[in-house]
C-alpha positions in Angstrom: 102.6 110.4 108.4 102.6 108.3 111.5 99.3 106.8 110.5 100.8 105.8 107.1 103.9 104.3 108.7 101.7 102.2 111.1 99.5 101.1 108.1 96.4 102.8 109.3 95.9 103.7 105.6 92.2 104.7 105.8 92.9 107.3 108.5 96.1 108.4 106.8 94.2 109.0 103.6 91.5 110.9 105.3 94.0 113.1 107.1 96.1 113.8 104.0 92.9 114.6 102.0 92.0 117.2 104.6 95.6 118.7 104.5 95.4 118.7 100.7 92.3 120.8 100.9 94.0 123.3 103.2 97.2 123.3 101.1 96.1 122.6 97.5 99.3 124.1 96.0 101.7 121.9 98.1 103.1 119.2 95.9 104.6 117.4 98.8 101.2 116.9 100.4 99.8 115.5 97.1 102.8 113.1 96.9 102.2 111.9 100.4 98.5 111.4 99.7 99.5 109.5 96.5 101.8 107.3 98.5 98.9 106.3 100.8 96.7 105.6 97.7 99.6 103.5 96.3 99.7 101.4 99.4 95.9 101.0 99.1 96.3 100.0 95.5 94.0 102.9 94.5 96.0 103.4 91.3 93.7 105.9 89.6 93.7 108.2 92.6 97.4 107.8 93.1 98.2 108.7 89.4 95.8 111.7 89.6 97.5 113.1 92.7 100.9 112.6 91.3 100.0 114.2 88.0 98.8 117.3 89.9 102.0 117.4 92.0 104.1 117.2 88.9 102.1 120.1 87.3 103.3 122.2 90.2 106.9 121.0 90.1 107.9 119.1 87.0 111.3 118.1 88.4 109.9 116.4 91.6 111.9 113.2 91.3 110.1 111.2 94.0 106.8 112.0 92.4 108.1 111.0 89.0 109.4 107.7 90.3 106.1 106.9 92.2 104.1 107.8 89.1 106.1 105.4 87.0 105.6 102.6 89.6 101.9 103.3 89.9 101.5 103.2 86.1 103.3 99.8 86.0 101.1 98.4 88.8 97.9 99.8 87.1 98.4 97.6 84.0 
């Protein structure tokens, strides 16, 4: 998360991708990975990760908000 906060987005994405492989059923990890993709303007990846996170937990409000914003930005 420190990499993301310091805008080392490439490294943050690489690390979150590795964590997501280790914890594929953790919606929080997918949301964090989606946030990095959002900041990189990688909308398709962002939307995909958020969709997976919401499949695990439909009421994940932060993921729902980020998904809406990503869809708006992707138009």
